[in-house]
N, C-alpha and C positions, 0 to 999 in steps of 0.2 A: 410575584413581581420582583425584579432585580433593580436596585437603584445604585447609581454611582459607578456603573461600568460602561465604558464606551469602547466598542470594537469596530474595526474597519473590516469590511467584507467585500469579496468579489463574487458577483452572481452571474453565472453563465446560463443562458437559455439552451435547452436541448434542441438539436436540429430535428430529431425524431421524437416527438412527444408521446409515443405509444406507451412507454413505461415511466419515463422521468420527465418532469417539467423543467427543473433547474438543478444546477450544481452550485453549491455555496462553499466558498473558500474563505476561511477566517485568516486575515492577514496578521502576521506577528507584529507586536507593538514596536519592535526595533527596526522594522523594515522601512518605515518612513524616514528614520534618521540616516539611512544608508544612501539616500539620494535616488531612490527607485521611483520612476515615474508611474503614473496610473496606467499608461499604455503597456509598460513592461510588466506590471502586475497581471494585467489581463492576458497578455501573451503567455506568461509563465503558467497561469491557471489553465489556459487552453492546452498547452503542451502537457501538463500533468494529467488533465482529463483524457487527452488522446492516448497517452502512454498507459494509463490505468485501464482504459477500455480495451487496449490491445491484449491484455491477459498475461503478459510476461512480467510477473511480479517476483522477481528474484532469479538468481542463476539456477536454482534447483527445480523450479516448477516444470520446465519442459521434460526433464528427466523423470520426475515423479509421474507425469502423465503417460510417459512412454512405457514404463515397466514397473507398475506398483507391486506385482507379486514378487518380482526379483528383489526389490528393496525390502519387502516384508520378510522374505527368507533371510536376507542379509542381516536384518535387525534381530530376528529370532536366533540366528546363529551366534551373533555377538552376545546376546543375553545368555544363551546356553553356555558359551565359553566362559563368560564372567561367573556364572553360577558354578561351573565345574571348577574353576580356579579357586573360588572361595570355599567350596566343599572339600577340596583336597588339602587346604592349608590347615 
């Protein structure tokens, strides 16, 4: 049991409850001091959940999914080049 800690959360119910019932967002303590309304917090939580569910988590993820063997070879070549450089010095 934790005592003395108070946190604000935003709870979103899942539209399709086949896998998930809810998404819970913990609100930063300083968000209330910035004049953010409860409606804005809920809208931001919905936007984040929608973007996260879209699967585009960073600029590299679509490239990695397209050609993993190519990037594996590129990484192996880079390591080989670094090893060769260190071995010849």
